[in-house]
C-alpha positions, 0 to 999 in steps of 0.5 A: 451484505451483513453489516459486520462484513463490509468486505468479502473477497474471493480466494486469491486467483490461481493466475496470481499464485502462478505469478508469485511461484514464477518469480520465486523460481526465477530468482532461485534459478538466477542464484544457481546460475551465479547471476549477481543479484546485488549487482543488478540491484545496484544497477536498478538503483542507479536507474532510479536515481538518474530518473530523479525524485520528481519522476519517482514520487510521481510514479509512487502517486500514480502507479499504485492506482493501477495495482502496483504494490505501494511497498515496492516504492516505499522500500526503495525510496530511502536508499535512492534519495536519502543522500539527496533529500535526507530521510525526513525529506524522503518520508515527507515526499512519500507521504505527499505522493500517497496523499495524491494517490488517495485523492486520485483513486477516490476520484476514479472510484466515485466519479470517472470509472465508477461503472467499470470499477463496480463490475471489477469489484463484483467480479472479484467478490468485493462487497461495497458497504452501505455507508451512513453518517453514523458508520462511515468512520467505522467502515473506513477504519475496518476496511483500511485495517483489514488484511487481504484487500490490496491498498488500491482496492481498499481505496476503490471500495471506499470511493465506491461506497461514497465515504466522505472525501475528507474522512476518507483522506484522513483515515486512509493517510493515517492508517498507511503512515506507520507502514510507509515510514517503517518500509522506508527505514527498513529498506534503507537499513537492508540496502546498507546493511545497517542493522540498527535501521533494520531493527527500527523498521521492524520495530515500527512494523511490529508496533503498527501490527499490534495497534492495528489489531487492537483498533480493528477489534475495537471498531469492527463490532461497531459497524451498523 
């Protein structure tokens, strides 16, 4: 593996592309048949609220470890629980759940499921970087800030690479923080038609994207 390329990934599998296409076509057919998607969304939100915040944020901690998209949880959280917990409380709960997810995926990758996950990473073309004391921070930052690998796979790669746990937690949590806050705020604005919140969420996403590009460009060349 080249030092400047800590992660290599194959093209998106055809099966995943078929799933995305199926979801888009299914949504279009439902709209054409006059299905009330807003009503379905309201019913789904009611189910989430009935489950309660403990169940929801436990799911946020555990399900992304097996491939569930983290954004699907963060974008719904504000609308579901802000009236009960406040937006600040929801954001805090989201970040605690993400910290639990990070610890879980690290433990799975470095200890519990290491052989299985190593084969999985190799099967899908993910290279495990060589981590040293001098390049651990740079590798953690570049992997976390490189678009492409899903969040859970980034966690597994860093765990398999044996990045020090404390460094892994701090870097991973700080890197995901702006995106998670943005999606919580954006989701709340979209569900309520609050354009001020939507604008705030989009603004945070744009700022985070620009900052991530700058940080990655700065650190990518420093990997030994």
